[in-house]
N, C-alpha and C positions, 0 to 999 in steps of 0.2 A: 504494500500500500504506500502511496505517496500522497502528501498533502502539502499544498502551497497556498498561503494566504497572500493575496495581492491587493494593491490599491484598487479603488473602484474603477478607475479609467482603463485598467488592464483587462483585455478580453480573455475570457476563460479558454477559448479555443486556441489562443496563441501559446498557452502554457503546456499543452499536452506533450509535444515532442520532448521537452525538458523533463517532464514527469515520467514519461515512458523510459527515457534514458536512466533516470534515477532508480526506477524499479528494476529494470533489467540488468543493472550493474551488479546486483547481488543475488539474483535468482532468475530461473527460467520461467517465463510467463507464457501461457497459451492464449489468454484473453485479456482485453482491457475493456472494462465496463465504464462508460462515461455518459454523462447526460447530454441533452441536445445542444448545449452550448459548445460542444466539441465537434459538432457535425461539420467538419471541414476536411477537404481532401488531404491536406498535409498530416492530419492526425491518423487517418486510415493508412497513409504511406509510412508514417513513423512506426505504427504497430507492425505493418508488413515487413519493415526493415529488420525487425527483431524476431521475425518468424512467428508473429502472433496475430490474432484477429481482434479488430476493434469492434465492439458492440456498442453502437451509439444510436439512440432514437433519432429519426430524421427531424431536422429543424424545418418544418414546412413553411416558415415565414418566407423563405426564398423560393419555395416551390420548385426545388431542384430534384433531379434524379439521384438515387444513391450511386456510389461508386460501382464500377464494373464488378459483376459477380455477387452483388448484394441486391436484395429486394427489401421493400419496406417491411414485409412480414418476417424476413430472416432476422431482423433485430428485435422483434416484438417480444418473443418469449424470454430473452435474457435481460432486456432492459428494465423490467419491473423491479428487480432486486436492487439495482443501483439507484433507481428512483425512490424506492422505499428507504434506502440508506440516507440519501440526501434529504428526504422528507423528515426522517427522524432527527437528523442533525438540526434542521431548521425549526421543526415544530416542538420537539421534546427537549432538545438540548440548546435552545435559544440562539441558534446561528442567525436567525432573522431579526432578533431583538437584542442586540448586544448592549451591554451596560458598561462597557469599558471602551476607552479611546486610545488610539495610537496603534500602529501596526504591530509592534512587539507584544502588547497586551492582547490584541485580537488574535494574533498567531498562537500565543500561549493558550488562550481560551479555547481555540479551535482544536489544538492538539489534545487538550484535556478532554474535550467532547469526543474526539475520535477514540481515545483510550477507553472512555466509558462505553462507547458503542461497541467496540471490539470485545471488551471484557464481558459485557452483557451477552453478546453473541456466543462467546466461549462458554459462559456459564449455562446458557440455555442448551447448547449442544451437549455439554457434559450431563446435564439433567436428563435430557432425552436418551442418551446412551445408558445411563443408570436405570431409567425406567424400563428400557427395552430388555435389560439383562435379567 
């Protein structure tokens, strides 16, 4: 997982190639699940360059066709999990209603949110395994 907090004027889609490089520097990745803000050709290419597949819901504001080899339905089944993750960060972990100012404080807050989200997911997975045993 990679996380980058940027200033408001920085486009999310411009950050993906750097984030993809950060993630693949330490591990092999098969898929990158990103939200519609990353629906740009350079992001599909960055994933392809590391032999991975980008799963990004189409950004229909520009009414464009998906990259070659992709259809709008091919992204649908996988995109919901990344959208749920982003929604949880925004809704339950206050990413949309920050009460701190300054990029360093916001970055720290968002990293703590990501840790809480990951710890919760791990705890639920462990609970499910124990219940199945």
